[in-house]
N, C-alpha and C positions, 0 to 999 in steps of 0.2 A: 370551498378549498375540501380537496379529499384526501384528508388526513390519513384515511383508513385505506388509501391504495395501496395494490402489491407495492411490495420493495423492488420486484419486477421491472416493474415502469419506471425505475430513478437507475438500479444497478448498469453497472458495466459488465457486460457478460465477455469472458474470455479475456480476461485482465492480464498485461504482460508480466508475465511472473520468474521468477529463478528457480531453482533446486539449491538445496542447502547447501551442496557441494561445491559451485559454480564460487568462482573469482570474485573479490569485489568489484574489480574493474569492469567485469559484466553489468554491474549494476550502474554503476557512473554512467557506462556507455550508453544506459536506456536512457535515462535522466538525461544528457546530453541530446539524444537522440527524436524523445520523444515530450510532449508536454504533459507529462505525468509528475506525481508528487510522494507516490507510493509506490512502493513493488513489494508483493507477497511472495514469502518466502514458501516453497513446499519441501513436503520429503515425500517425492512421488505424486499425486494428487492432492496427499492430506496438508492443510497449511499449518506450518509452526511458527511464523514468524513474517514479522515486516518489517522491511526498513522503508524508510523515509527520507527523500530528500536533505532533509538538515542533518540527518545522521552521516549522510556523505562529504556534506559538505565543512563538517565537524573537522573528519579526517584531513580533508584538503586542505582546509585553511592551518594544520599542522605540517603543512608538506611546506610551506609558503609559497612563494611565488614563482612557481615550476610549471612546464607543460603538462600539456594532459596524460601526453604517456608516460611522463618520470611521476606522476600523481598517481598514474594507475599502479605503477610496478611498485611502486612504496605502499601504499594501501595492500599490495597481495602479498606484499614480502611480510607486511607486519601485523596483517589482521586478517579475519574469516568474516565470512557472512554472519556463521553460528556466533560468532563476538561482537557483533554490530547490531544485528536486526534484535527487534525487541519481539520476546515472546510471549509478553502479557498481554495474550488475545483474547481480544470481547469479540465473537462472530453472531452471527444471526442467522436463523434457517431459512431458507428459500422460501418461507412460507408466513414469512415477518412482514410485516406493512412500514408504510412511508415514517407513518410515525413514532414507530420502535425504533428507526433508525434516528427519528431527529433525536429520541430519548438520548440514544446512544453518545451521539455527536454532540451535543451540549450537556449533558450530566456527566462527563469524565474529561478527561482530558486527549480523547482521541481525533485524528481527523477523519480519519478512515475506517471503514467497518467492513469485513468481509462476508459473504454470505458462503452457506456451505448448504449441501444436498447430500443426506448420509455422510459426512463427516470430509466431504471432496468440496474444495472452490466451485464455486457456480458466481461467482463473480463478488465484486465488491462497490461499496458507496463511500464517497467521498463527501466532505460538507460542501463542497463545489458540485457537487449530484444535486444536491439539497437543496441549494441555492439554485438553480436551474430549473428545477421541477418546480420551487415554489413561484418564483419568476414567469413560469409558464401558466399561473391561476391566474393573473392579472388580467 
């Protein structure tokens, strides 16, 4: 098993992102349209936060039994991305290894970690990416 393999082997390059000033409904649409669970939040090209699908689900749950359009409108009126995102970021440099990513994802409460190159987002690694990588080693 190649635990010292470059993180670039497992990371998703060019992940779907949002800018800090966008609407929460944009994030909700990303979760509805794509099979992902984490969306990095950027200020230009620099990561400043991350929104997990569970963060949005908490807001939608508060909206009750309403349709998507109503949920999106309520979210946009009551909250901003900056209020909902987690800004307690753990990032790894582009030179990190798969082992480094595993340590972050198992030693903390994180399910994803952003990979940066000179403070700009280069990719994202999720728990699922790590599981797929290890599965391919069998």
